N, CA, C and O atoms as a GROMACS GRO file, in nm:
protein
  548
    1MET      N    1  -0.835  -7.158   3.578
    1MET     CA    2  -0.756  -7.148   3.458
    1MET      C    3  -0.811  -7.238   3.348
    1MET      O    4  -0.776  -7.219   3.231
    2SER      N    5  -0.896  -7.337   3.381
    2SER     CA    6  -0.952  -7.419   3.275
    2SER      C    7  -1.082  -7.355   3.226
    2SER      O    8  -1.188  -7.376   3.284
    3LYS      N    9  -1.071  -7.279   3.122
    3LYS     CA   10  -1.184  -7.208   3.064
    3LYS      C   11  -1.262  -7.304   2.977
    3LYS      O   12  -1.205  -7.380   2.898
    4MET      N   13  -1.393  -7.302   2.990
    4MET     CA   14  -1.478  -7.390   2.912
    4MET      C   15  -1.537  -7.310   2.796
    4MET      O   16  -1.576  -7.195   2.812
    5ILE      N   17  -1.541  -7.373   2.682
    5ILE     CA   18  -1.594  -7.308   2.563
    5ILE      C   19  -1.715  -7.388   2.517
    5ILE      O   20  -1.704  -7.509   2.497
    6GLY      N   21  -1.826  -7.323   2.502
    6GLY     CA   22  -1.947  -7.392   2.457
    6GLY      C   23  -1.964  -7.376   2.307
    6GLY      O   24  -1.948  -7.266   2.253
    7VAL      N   25  -1.995  -7.486   2.239
    7VAL     CA   26  -2.017  -7.483   2.096
    7VAL      C   27  -2.152  -7.547   2.071
    7VAL      O   28  -2.178  -7.658   2.117
    8GLU      N   29  -2.240  -7.478   1.998
    8GLU     CA   30  -2.372  -7.533   1.967
    8GLU      C   31  -2.380  -7.559   1.818
    8GLU      O   32  -2.355  -7.470   1.736
    9THR      N   33  -2.417  -7.682   1.784
    9THR     CA   34  -2.430  -7.720   1.644
    9THR      C   35  -2.548  -7.814   1.632
    9THR      O   36  -2.552  -7.917   1.699
   10ASN      N   37  -2.643  -7.781   1.547
   10ASN     CA   38  -2.759  -7.866   1.522
   10ASN      C   39  -2.828  -7.911   1.650
   10ASN      O   40  -2.868  -8.027   1.661
   11GLY      N   41  -2.841  -7.823   1.744
   11GLY     CA   42  -2.910  -7.856   1.866
   11GLY      C   43  -2.825  -7.929   1.968
   11GLY      O   44  -2.870  -7.953   2.080
   12LYS      N   45  -2.703  -7.965   1.931
   12LYS     CA   46  -2.614  -8.034   2.024
   12LYS      C   47  -2.524  -7.931   2.090
   12LYS      O   48  -2.483  -7.833   2.028
   13VAL      N   49  -2.496  -7.953   2.216
   13VAL     CA   50  -2.406  -7.861   2.287
   13VAL      C   51  -2.287  -7.942   2.335
   13VAL      O   52  -2.302  -8.047   2.398
   14GLU      N   53  -2.170  -7.892   2.305
   14GLU     CA   54  -2.047  -7.958   2.351
   14GLU      C   55  -1.968  -7.858   2.434
   14GLU      O   56  -1.946  -7.744   2.392
   15ILE      N   57  -1.927  -7.900   2.548
   15ILE     CA   58  -1.838  -7.819   2.630
   15ILE      C   59  -1.699  -7.877   2.607
   15ILE      O   60  -1.670  -7.990   2.646
   16GLN      N   61  -1.614  -7.797   2.546
   16GLN     CA   62  -1.480  -7.843   2.513
   16GLN      C   63  -1.380  -7.764   2.596
   16GLN      O   64  -1.380  -7.641   2.597
   17SER      N   65  -1.294  -7.837   2.664
   17SER     CA   66  -1.193  -7.769   2.744
   17SER      C   67  -1.094  -7.698   2.652
   17SER      O   68  -1.073  -7.737   2.538
   18ARG      N   69  -1.037  -7.595   2.707
   18ARG     CA   70  -0.939  -7.517   2.630
   18ARG      C   71  -0.820  -7.605   2.592
   18ARG      O   72  -0.766  -7.593   2.482
   19GLY      N   73  -0.778  -7.692   2.683
   19GLY     CA   74  -0.665  -7.781   2.656
   19GLY      C   75  -0.692  -7.876   2.541
   19GLY      O   76  -0.605  -7.901   2.458
   20LYS      N   77  -0.816  -7.929   2.535
   20LYS     CA   78  -0.850  -8.020   2.426
   20LYS      C   79  -0.853  -7.946   2.292
   20LYS      O   80  -0.812  -7.999   2.189
   21LYS      N   81  -0.902  -7.822   2.296
   21LYS     CA   82  -0.906  -7.742   2.173
   21LYS      C   83  -0.765  -7.711   2.125
   21LYS      O   84  -0.737  -7.718   2.005
   22ILE      N   85  -0.676  -7.675   2.216
   22ILE     CA   86  -0.537  -7.647   2.181
   22ILE      C   87  -0.470  -7.774   2.127
   22ILE      O   88  -0.398  -7.769   2.028
   23ALA      N   89  -0.495  -7.888   2.193
   23ALA     CA   90  -0.436  -8.015   2.148
   23ALA      C   91  -0.487  -8.049   2.008
   23ALA      O   92  -0.408  -8.091   1.923
   24TYR      N   93  -0.616  -8.031   1.985
   24TYR     CA   94  -0.673  -8.061   1.853
   24TYR      C   95  -0.606  -7.978   1.744
   24TYR      O   96  -0.562  -8.032   1.642
   25TRP      N   97  -0.598  -7.847   1.766
   25TRP     CA   98  -0.542  -7.761   1.662
   25TRP      C   99  -0.392  -7.782   1.644
   25TRP      O  100  -0.341  -7.770   1.533
   26THR      N  101  -0.322  -7.812   1.752
   26THR     CA  102  -0.178  -7.838   1.741
   26THR      C  103  -0.154  -7.962   1.655
   26THR      O  104  -0.073  -7.960   1.562
   27VAL      N  105  -0.224  -8.070   1.687
   27VAL     CA  106  -0.207  -8.195   1.613
   27VAL      C  107  -0.255  -8.180   1.469
   27VAL      O  108  -0.188  -8.226   1.376
   28THR      N  109  -0.369  -8.116   1.450
   28THR     CA  110  -0.426  -8.103   1.316
   28THR      C  111  -0.340  -8.014   1.228
   28THR      O  112  -0.321  -8.045   1.110
   29LEU      N  113  -0.289  -7.904   1.281
   29LEU     CA  114  -0.202  -7.817   1.201
   29LEU      C  115  -0.070  -7.886   1.167
   29LEU      O  116  -0.018  -7.870   1.057
   30LEU      N  117  -0.016  -7.963   1.261
   30LEU     CA  118   0.106  -8.040   1.233
   30LEU      C  119   0.079  -8.143   1.123
   30LEU      O  120   0.160  -8.160   1.032
   31LEU      N  121  -0.034  -8.211   1.134
   31LEU     CA  122  -0.071  -8.310   1.032
   31LEU      C  123  -0.091  -8.243   0.896
   31LEU      O  124  -0.038  -8.290   0.795
   32ALA      N  125  -0.168  -8.134   0.894
   32ALA     CA  126  -0.195  -8.064   0.768
   32ALA      C  127  -0.066  -8.012   0.704
   32ALA      O  128  -0.048  -8.023   0.583
   33ALA      N  129   0.023  -7.956   0.785
   33ALA     CA  130   0.150  -7.905   0.732
   33ALA      C  131   0.235  -8.019   0.676
   33ALA      O  132   0.295  -8.006   0.569
   34SER      N  133   0.240  -8.131   0.747
   34SER     CA  134   0.318  -8.246   0.700
   34SER      C  135   0.264  -8.301   0.570
   34SER      O  136   0.340  -8.330   0.477
   35VAL      N  137   0.132  -8.315   0.562
   35VAL     CA  138   0.069  -8.367   0.441
   35VAL      C  139   0.087  -8.269   0.325
   35VAL      O  140   0.114  -8.310   0.212
   36MET      N  141   0.072  -8.140   0.353
   36MET     CA  142   0.088  -8.037   0.249
   36MET      C  143   0.231  -8.038   0.194
   36MET      O  144   0.251  -8.038   0.073
   37LEU      N  145   0.330  -8.038   0.283
   37LEU     CA  146   0.470  -8.038   0.238
   37LEU      C  147   0.503  -8.166   0.160
   37LEU      O  148   0.574  -8.161   0.060
   38SER      N  149   0.451  -8.277   0.206
   38SER     CA  150   0.472  -8.403   0.136
   38SER      C  151   0.410  -8.398  -0.003
   38SER      O  152   0.472  -8.440  -0.101
   39GLY      N  153   0.288  -8.346  -0.012
   39GLY     CA  154   0.220  -8.336  -0.141
   39GLY      C  155   0.292  -8.243  -0.236
   39GLY      O  156   0.306  -8.274  -0.354
   40ILE      N  157   0.338  -8.130  -0.186
   40ILE     CA  158   0.414  -8.036  -0.271
   40ILE      C  159   0.544  -8.101  -0.319
   40ILE      O  160   0.581  -8.087  -0.436
   41GLY      N  161   0.612  -8.171  -0.229
   41GLY     CA  162   0.735  -8.241  -0.267
   41GLY      C  163   0.710  -8.346  -0.374
   41GLY      O  164   0.792  -8.364  -0.464
   42GLN      N  165   0.597  -8.414  -0.365
   42GLN     CA  166   0.565  -8.514  -0.466
   42GLN      C  167   0.528  -8.448  -0.599
   42GLN      O  168   0.568  -8.497  -0.705
   43LEU      N  169   0.454  -8.339  -0.594
   43LEU     CA  170   0.419  -8.269  -0.717
   43LEU      C  171   0.542  -8.214  -0.788
   43LEU      O  172   0.550  -8.214  -0.911
   44MET      N  173   0.639  -8.166  -0.709
   44MET     CA  174   0.762  -8.110  -0.768
   44MET      C  175   0.865  -8.219  -0.794
   44MET      O  176   0.972  -8.191  -0.849
   45GLN      N  177   0.835  -8.342  -0.754
   45GLN     CA  178   0.927  -8.456  -0.764
   45GLN      C  179   1.061  -8.420  -0.700
   45GLN      O  180   1.167  -8.438  -0.760
   46PHE      N  181   1.052  -8.370  -0.579
   46PHE     CA  182   1.165  -8.315  -0.505
   46PHE      C  183   1.206  -8.410  -0.393
   46PHE      O  184   1.125  -8.491  -0.346
   47GLY      N  185   1.329  -8.402  -0.351
   47GLY     CA  186   1.377  -8.471  -0.232
   47GLY      C  187   1.382  -8.621  -0.240
   47GLY      O  188   1.350  -8.689  -0.142
   48GLY      N  189   1.419  -8.675  -0.351
   48GLY     CA  190   1.434  -8.820  -0.361
   48GLY      C  191   1.304  -8.894  -0.388
   48GLY      O  192   1.301  -9.017  -0.378
   49ASN      N  193   1.197  -8.823  -0.420
   49ASN     CA  194   1.070  -8.889  -0.446
   49ASN      C  195   1.075  -8.984  -0.565
   49ASN      O  196   1.014  -9.090  -0.563
   50ILE      N  197   1.149  -8.946  -0.669
   50ILE     CA  198   1.158  -9.032  -0.788
   50ILE      C  199   1.226  -9.164  -0.754
   50ILE      O  200   1.178  -9.271  -0.792
   51GLU      N  201   1.338  -9.156  -0.682
   51GLU     CA  202   1.408  -9.279  -0.644
   51GLU      C  203   1.322  -9.366  -0.552
   51GLU      O  204   1.321  -9.488  -0.564
   52LEU      N  205   1.251  -9.301  -0.462
   52LEU     CA  206   1.166  -9.373  -0.367
   52LEU      C  207   1.056  -9.450  -0.438
   52LEU      O  208   1.034  -9.568  -0.411
   53VAL      N  209   0.989  -9.384  -0.531
   53VAL     CA  210   0.877  -9.447  -0.602
   53VAL      C  211   0.926  -9.559  -0.693
   53VAL      O  212   0.865  -9.666  -0.698
   54THR      N  213   1.036  -9.536  -0.764
   54THR     CA  214   1.087  -9.642  -0.852
   54THR      C  215   1.141  -9.760  -0.772
   54THR      O  216   1.132  -9.874  -0.816
   55LYS      N  217   1.198  -9.732  -0.655
   55LYS     CA  218   1.248  -9.839  -0.568
   55LYS      C  219   1.134  -9.930  -0.522
   55LYS      O  220   1.151 -10.051  -0.507
   56LEU      N  221   1.016  -9.869  -0.501
   56LEU     CA  222   0.900  -9.946  -0.458
   56LEU      C  223   0.827 -10.012  -0.574
   56LEU      O  224   0.739 -10.096  -0.553
   57GLY      N  225   0.863  -9.975  -0.697
   57GLY     CA  226   0.804 -10.037  -0.814
   57GLY      C  227   0.679  -9.968  -0.866
   57GLY      O  228   0.606 -10.025  -0.946
   58TYR      N  229   0.653  -9.845  -0.822
   58TYR     CA  230   0.536  -9.770  -0.869
   58TYR      C  231   0.574  -9.683  -0.987
   58TYR      O  232   0.690  -9.641  -0.999
   59PRO      N  233   0.478  -9.654  -1.075
   59PRO     CA  234   0.506  -9.562  -1.186
   59PRO      C  235   0.519  -9.418  -1.135
   59PRO      O  236   0.463  -9.384  -1.030
   60LEU      N  237   0.592  -9.334  -1.208
   60LEU     CA  238   0.616  -9.197  -1.163
   60LEU      C  239   0.490  -9.113  -1.155
   60LEU      O  240   0.484  -9.019  -1.075
   61TYR      N  241   0.389  -9.143  -1.234
   61TYR     CA  242   0.268  -9.060  -1.230
   61TYR      C  243   0.193  -9.071  -1.098
   61TYR      O  244   0.106  -8.989  -1.070
   62ILE      N  245   0.227  -9.170  -1.016
   62ILE     CA  246   0.164  -9.181  -0.884
   62ILE      C  247   0.199  -9.060  -0.797
   62ILE      O  248   0.123  -9.022  -0.709
   63LEU      N  249   0.316  -9.000  -0.823
   63LEU     CA  250   0.356  -8.880  -0.748
   63LEU      C  251   0.258  -8.765  -0.773
   63LEU      O  252   0.223  -8.693  -0.679
   64THR      N  253   0.216  -8.748  -0.896
   64THR     CA  254   0.121  -8.641  -0.928
   64THR      C  255  -0.014  -8.668  -0.862
   64THR      O  256  -0.074  -8.578  -0.804
   65ILE      N  257  -0.060  -8.790  -0.872
   65ILE     CA  258  -0.190  -8.826  -0.812
   65ILE      C  259  -0.187  -8.804  -0.661
   65ILE      O  260  -0.274  -8.737  -0.606
   66LEU      N  261  -0.088  -8.861  -0.595
   66LEU     CA  262  -0.077  -8.846  -0.449
   66LEU      C  263  -0.055  -8.701  -0.409
   66LEU      O  264  -0.113  -8.655  -0.311
   67GLY      N  265   0.027  -8.630  -0.484
   67GLY     CA  266   0.055  -8.490  -0.452
   67GLY      C  267  -0.069  -8.404  -0.456
   67GLY      O  268  -0.092  -8.324  -0.366
   68ILE      N  269  -0.149  -8.420  -0.560
   68ILE     CA  270  -0.273  -8.340  -0.572
   68ILE      C  271  -0.367  -8.372  -0.458
   68ILE      O  272  -0.421  -8.280  -0.395
   69TRP      N  273  -0.390  -8.499  -0.429
   69TRP     CA  274  -0.482  -8.537  -0.322
   69TRP      C  275  -0.433  -8.493  -0.186
   69TRP      O  276  -0.513  -8.454  -0.101
   70LYS      N  277  -0.302  -8.499  -0.163
   70LYS     CA  278  -0.248  -8.455  -0.033
   70LYS      C  279  -0.265  -8.305  -0.013
   70LYS      O  280  -0.304  -8.261   0.095
   71VAL      N  281  -0.237  -8.227  -0.116
   71VAL     CA  282  -0.252  -8.081  -0.105
   71VAL      C  283  -0.398  -8.046  -0.080
   71VAL      O  284  -0.429  -7.967   0.009
   72LEU      N  285  -0.489  -8.105  -0.157
   72LEU     CA  286  -0.631  -8.078  -0.137
   72LEU      C  287  -0.679  -8.125   0.000
   72LEU      O  288  -0.760  -8.058   0.064
   73GLY      N  289  -0.630  -8.240   0.045
   73GLY     CA  290  -0.668  -8.291   0.176
   73GLY      C  291  -0.620  -8.203   0.290
   73GLY      O  292  -0.692  -8.180   0.387
   74ALA      N  293  -0.498  -8.153   0.279
   74ALA     CA  294  -0.444  -8.064   0.383
   74ALA      C  295  -0.527  -7.937   0.393
   74ALA      O  296  -0.554  -7.888   0.503
   75ILE      N  297  -0.567  -7.883   0.278
   75ILE     CA  298  -0.651  -7.763   0.278
   75ILE      C  299  -0.786  -7.794   0.342
   75ILE      O  300  -0.835  -7.715   0.423
   76ALA      N  301  -0.844  -7.907   0.307
   76ALA     CA  302  -0.976  -7.944   0.360
   76ALA      C  303  -0.974  -7.963   0.511
   76ALA      O  304  -1.074  -7.938   0.578
   77LEU      N  305  -0.861  -8.007   0.565
   77LEU     CA  306  -0.853  -8.027   0.710
   77LEU      C  307  -0.865  -7.898   0.789
   77LEU      O  308  -0.918  -7.899   0.901
   78VAL      N  309  -0.819  -7.789   0.735
   78VAL     CA  310  -0.813  -7.664   0.813
   78VAL      C  311  -0.921  -7.563   0.779
   78VAL      O  312  -0.944  -7.471   0.857
   79VAL      N  313  -0.990  -7.578   0.666
   79VAL     CA  314  -1.096  -7.482   0.634
   79VAL      C  315  -1.218  -7.512   0.721
   79VAL      O  316  -1.244  -7.628   0.753
   80PRO      N  317  -1.293  -7.409   0.758
   80PRO     CA  318  -1.413  -7.432   0.839
   80PRO      C  319  -1.523  -7.503   0.760
   80PRO      O  320  -1.532  -7.493   0.638
   81GLY      N  321  -1.606  -7.575   0.834
   81GLY     CA  322  -1.720  -7.644   0.774
   81GLY      C  323  -1.680  -7.775   0.709
   81GLY      O  324  -1.570  -7.825   0.730
   82PHE      N  325  -1.772  -7.830   0.630
   82PHE     CA  326  -1.752  -7.952   0.553
   82PHE      C  327  -1.713  -8.074   0.638
   82PHE      O  328  -1.612  -8.138   0.609
   83PRO      N  329  -1.791  -8.108   0.742
   83PRO     CA  330  -1.754  -8.221   0.827
   83PRO      C  331  -1.745  -8.354   0.753
   83PRO      O  332  -1.659  -8.437   0.785
   84ARG      N  333  -1.832  -8.378   0.655
   84ARG     CA  334  -1.825  -8.504   0.580
   84ARG      C  335  -1.695  -8.511   0.498
   84ARG      O  336  -1.632  -8.616   0.492
   85LEU      N  337  -1.656  -8.401   0.437
   85LEU     CA  338  -1.531  -8.397   0.362
   85LEU      C  339  -1.413  -8.426   0.454
   85LEU      O  340  -1.321  -8.498   0.415
   86LYS      N  341  -1.414  -8.370   0.574
   86LYS     CA  342  -1.305  -8.393   0.669
   86LYS      C  343  -1.296  -8.541   0.709
   86LYS      O  344  -1.187  -8.595   0.726
   87GLU      N  345  -1.412  -8.606   0.723
   87GLU     CA  346  -1.412  -8.751   0.752
   87GLU      C  347  -1.342  -8.828   0.640
   87GLU      O  348  -1.262  -8.918   0.665
   88TRP      N  349  -1.374  -8.791   0.515
   88TRP     CA  350  -1.311  -8.856   0.401
   88TRP      C  351  -1.161  -8.828   0.396
   88TRP      O  352  -1.082  -8.916   0.363
   89VAL      N  353  -1.123  -8.707   0.430
   89VAL     CA  354  -0.980  -8.672   0.432
   89VAL      C  355  -0.906  -8.756   0.536
   89VAL      O  356  -0.799  -8.810   0.508
   90HIS      N  357  -0.963  -8.767   0.656
   90HIS     CA  358  -0.899  -8.848   0.759
   90HIS      C  359  -0.887  -8.994   0.714
   90HIS      O  360  -0.783  -9.057   0.735
   91ALA      N  361  -0.992  -9.047   0.651
   91ALA     CA  362  -0.985  -9.184   0.601
   91ALA      C  363  -0.876  -9.196   0.493
   91ALA      O  364  -0.798  -9.291   0.494
   92GLY      N  365  -0.872  -9.099   0.402
   92GLY     CA  366  -0.772  -9.103   0.295
   92GLY      C  367  -0.631  -9.096   0.347
   92GLY      O  368  -0.544  -9.171   0.301
   93ILE      N  369  -0.606  -9.008   0.444
   93ILE     CA  370  -0.472  -8.998   0.502
   93ILE      C  371  -0.434  -9.130   0.569
   93ILE      O  372  -0.321  -9.176   0.555
   94PHE      N  373  -0.527  -9.190   0.640
   94PHE     CA  374  -0.498  -9.317   0.706
   94PHE      C  375  -0.461  -9.424   0.603
   94PHE      O  376  -0.362  -9.496   0.621
   95PHE      N  377  -0.539  -9.434   0.494
   95PHE     CA  378  -0.510  -9.535   0.392
   95PHE      C  379  -0.379  -9.509   0.320
   95PHE      O  380  -0.304  -9.602   0.293
   96VAL      N  381  -0.351  -9.383   0.288
   96VAL     CA  382  -0.226  -9.349   0.219
   96VAL      C  383  -0.106  -9.381   0.308
   96VAL      O  384  -0.008  -9.438   0.260
   97MET      N  385  -0.112  -9.343   0.435
   97MET     CA  386   0.003  -9.362   0.524
   97MET      C  387   0.026  -9.509   0.559
   97MET      O  388   0.140  -9.555   0.560
   98THR      N  389  -0.081  -9.582   0.587
   98THR     CA  390  -0.061  -9.725   0.616
   98THR      C  391  -0.022  -9.799   0.488
   98THR      O  392   0.056  -9.894   0.493
   99GLY      N  393  -0.074  -9.755   0.374
   99GLY     CA  394  -0.033  -9.814   0.246
   99GLY      C  395   0.114  -9.789   0.217
   99GLY      O  396   0.184  -9.876   0.165
  100ALA      N  397   0.162  -9.668   0.250
  100ALA     CA  398   0.304  -9.637   0.231
  100ALA      C  399   0.391  -9.726   0.319
  100ALA      O  400   0.492  -9.779   0.274
  101ALA      N  401   0.351  -9.740   0.445
  101ALA     CA  402   0.428  -9.825   0.536
  101ALA      C  403   0.432  -9.970   0.487
  101ALA      O  404   0.536 -10.034   0.490
  102LEU      N  405   0.318 -10.020   0.442
  102LEU     CA  406   0.313 -10.158   0.390
  102LEU      C  407   0.394 -10.172   0.262
  102LEU      O  408   0.459 -10.274   0.242
  103SER      N  409   0.391 -10.072   0.175
  103SER     CA  410   0.470 -10.078   0.052
  103SER      C  411   0.618 -10.090   0.084
  103SER      O  412   0.690 -10.168   0.021
  104HIS      N  413   0.664 -10.013   0.182
  104HIS     CA  414   0.804 -10.022   0.223
  104HIS      C  415   0.835 -10.158   0.285
  104HIS      O  416   0.941 -10.215   0.260
  105ALA      N  417   0.743 -10.209   0.364
  105ALA     CA  418   0.765 -10.340   0.427
  105ALA      C  419   0.773 -10.450   0.321
  105ALA      O  420   0.861 -10.536   0.327
  106PHE      N  421   0.681 -10.447   0.223
  106PHE     CA  422   0.682 -10.549   0.118
  106PHE      C  423   0.806 -10.539   0.029
  106PHE      O  424   0.847 -10.638  -0.032
  107ALA      N  425   0.865 -10.419   0.021
  107ALA     CA  426   0.987 -10.400  -0.058
  107ALA      C  427   1.113 -10.421   0.026
  107ALA      O  428   1.224 -10.390  -0.018
  108ASN      N  429   1.096 -10.472   0.147
  108ASN     CA  430   1.207 -10.496   0.241
  108ASN      C  431   1.285 -10.368   0.269
  108ASN      O  432   1.407 -10.372   0.285
  109ASP      N  433   1.215 -10.257   0.276
  109ASP     CA  434   1.276 -10.127   0.306
  109ASP      C  435   1.231 -10.087   0.447
  109ASP      O  436   1.138 -10.008   0.464
  110PHE      N  437   1.298 -10.143   0.545
  110PHE     CA  438   1.256 -10.124   0.684
  110PHE      C  439   1.326 -10.005   0.747
  110PHE      O  440   1.425  -9.955   0.694
  111GLY      N  441   1.275  -9.960   0.859
  111GLY     CA  442   1.337  -9.851   0.933
  111GLY      C  443   1.251  -9.726   0.930
  111GLY      O  444   1.129  -9.733   0.945
  112PHE      N  445   1.316  -9.612   0.910
  112PHE     CA  446   1.249  -9.482   0.914
  112PHE      C  447   1.140  -9.471   0.809
  112PHE      O  448   1.040  -9.402   0.830
  113SER      N  449   1.159  -9.538   0.695
  113SER     CA  450   1.061  -9.530   0.587
  113SER      C  451   0.929  -9.597   0.623
  113SER      O  452   0.829  -9.575   0.556
  114ILE      N  453   0.928  -9.678   0.727
  114ILE     CA  454   0.803  -9.737   0.778
  114ILE      C  455   0.754  -9.658   0.898
  114ILE      O  456   0.633  -9.638   0.915
  115ILE      N  457   0.845  -9.613   0.980
  115ILE     CA  458   0.808  -9.542   1.103
  115ILE      C  459   0.740  -9.408   1.073
  115ILE      O  460   0.640  -9.374   1.137
  116LEU      N  461   0.792  -9.332   0.977
  116LEU     CA  462   0.736  -9.199   0.948
  116LEU      C  463   0.591  -9.205   0.901
  116LEU      O  464   0.508  -9.132   0.956
  117PRO      N  465   0.556  -9.288   0.802
  117PRO     CA  466   0.414  -9.291   0.763
  117PRO      C  467   0.323  -9.343   0.875
  117PRO      O  468   0.209  -9.299   0.888
  118LEU      N  469   0.373  -9.436   0.956
  118LEU     CA  470   0.291  -9.483   1.068
  118LEU      C  471   0.273  -9.374   1.173
  118LEU      O  472   0.168  -9.364   1.235
  119PHE      N  473   0.376  -9.291   1.192
  119PHE     CA  474   0.363  -9.176   1.282
  119PHE      C  475   0.255  -9.081   1.232
  119PHE      O  476   0.173  -9.032   1.310
  120TYR      N  477   0.254  -9.054   1.100
  120TYR     CA  478   0.151  -8.968   1.043
  120TYR      C  479   0.012  -9.031   1.054
  120TYR      O  480  -0.087  -8.960   1.075
  121ALA      N  481   0.004  -9.162   1.042
  121ALA     CA  482  -0.125  -9.230   1.058
  121ALA      C  483  -0.176  -9.213   1.202
  121ALA      O  484  -0.295  -9.190   1.223
  122VAL      N  485  -0.087  -9.225   1.299
  122VAL     CA  486  -0.125  -9.205   1.439
  122VAL      C  487  -0.164  -9.060   1.464
  122VAL      O  488  -0.263  -9.034   1.532
  123LEU      N  489  -0.089  -8.966   1.410
  123LEU     CA  490  -0.122  -8.824   1.421
  123LEU      C  491  -0.261  -8.798   1.363
  123LEU      O  492  -0.338  -8.720   1.419
  124ASN      N  493  -0.291  -8.862   1.253
  124ASN     CA  494  -0.421  -8.850   1.189
  124ASN      C  495  -0.532  -8.903   1.280
  124ASN      O  496  -0.637  -8.839   1.293
  125ILE      N  497  -0.510  -9.016   1.343
  125ILE     CA  498  -0.610  -9.074   1.434
  125ILE      C  499  -0.632  -8.983   1.554
  125ILE      O  500  -0.746  -8.964   1.597
  126VAL      N  501  -0.525  -8.926   1.607
  126VAL     CA  502  -0.537  -8.836   1.722
  126VAL      C  503  -0.615  -8.711   1.682
  126VAL      O  504  -0.701  -8.665   1.756
  127SER      N  505  -0.585  -8.655   1.565
  127SER     CA  506  -0.659  -8.537   1.517
  127SER      C  507  -0.807  -8.570   1.504
  127SER      O  508  -0.892  -8.493   1.547
  128TRP      N  509  -0.837  -8.684   1.445
  128TRP     CA  510  -0.976  -8.726   1.428
  128TRP      C  511  -1.046  -8.744   1.563
  128TRP      O  512  -1.160  -8.703   1.581
  129ALA      N  513  -0.977  -8.806   1.657
  129ALA     CA  514  -1.037  -8.833   1.789
  129ALA      C  515  -1.060  -8.706   1.870
  129ALA      O  516  -1.154  -8.700   1.949
  130LEU      N  517  -0.977  -8.605   1.851
  130LEU     CA  518  -0.989  -8.481   1.927
  130LEU      C  519  -1.081  -8.377   1.862
  130LEU      O  520  -1.106  -8.271   1.919
  131ARG      N  521  -1.131  -8.407   1.742
  131ARG     CA  522  -1.208  -8.306   1.668
  131ARG      C  523  -1.330  -8.260   1.748
  131ARG      O  524  -1.393  -8.339   1.819
  132PRO      N  525  -1.362  -8.132   1.737
  132PRO     CA  526  -1.478  -8.078   1.810
  132PRO      C  527  -1.609  -8.125   1.748
  132PRO      O  528  -1.611  -8.176   1.636
  133MET      N  529  -1.717  -8.107   1.821
  133MET     CA  530  -1.848  -8.151   1.776
  133MET      C  531  -1.885  -8.089   1.641
  133MET      O  532  -1.952  -8.153   1.560
  134SER      N  533  -1.843  -7.967   1.616
  134SER     CA  534  -1.877  -7.900   1.489
  134SER      C  535  -1.813  -7.967   1.369
  134SER      O  536  -1.853  -7.941   1.256
  135ARG      N  537  -1.715  -8.053   1.392
  135ARG     CA  538  -1.648  -8.123   1.282
  135ARG      C  539  -1.686  -8.270   1.277
  135ARG      O  540  -1.626  -8.349   1.204
  136LYS      N  541  -1.788  -8.307   1.354
  136LYS     CA  542  -1.836  -8.444   1.354
  136LYS      C  543  -1.964  -8.454   1.275
  136LYS      O  544  -2.038  -8.356   1.262
  137LEU      N  545  -1.991  -8.572   1.222
  137LEU     CA  546  -2.115  -8.594   1.147
  137LEU      C  547  -2.230  -8.619   1.242
  137LEU      O  548  -2.343  -8.640   1.198
   0.00000   0.00000   0.00000
């Protein structure tokens, strides 16, 4: 029942188990969907984003900047090819999510507002660690 899938890229051969491939796509699609929805919410200034940003002391235009980068990053995670771009996206997601958690901590806003971005940062690390050889540099 454990079917092996061979992938050849640049002379390298990787045998990836079906379970690892399913785990990779499950985690990556969950991450991409979460980042995409978050970015759209920030672009539309929906769901309490204005109050959240002002509470942390950031200007409102940060929502537009973060929203655009999140939407583009989510798309880049799922399109085929572009392994270097995907590395940058994973790094960006990690910095944005850990930065969000730290911003909440510095503003004494503890609880779910710290746990959620850290969960996304961990999801990002798992997606990066499970990526197939074709998505590695």
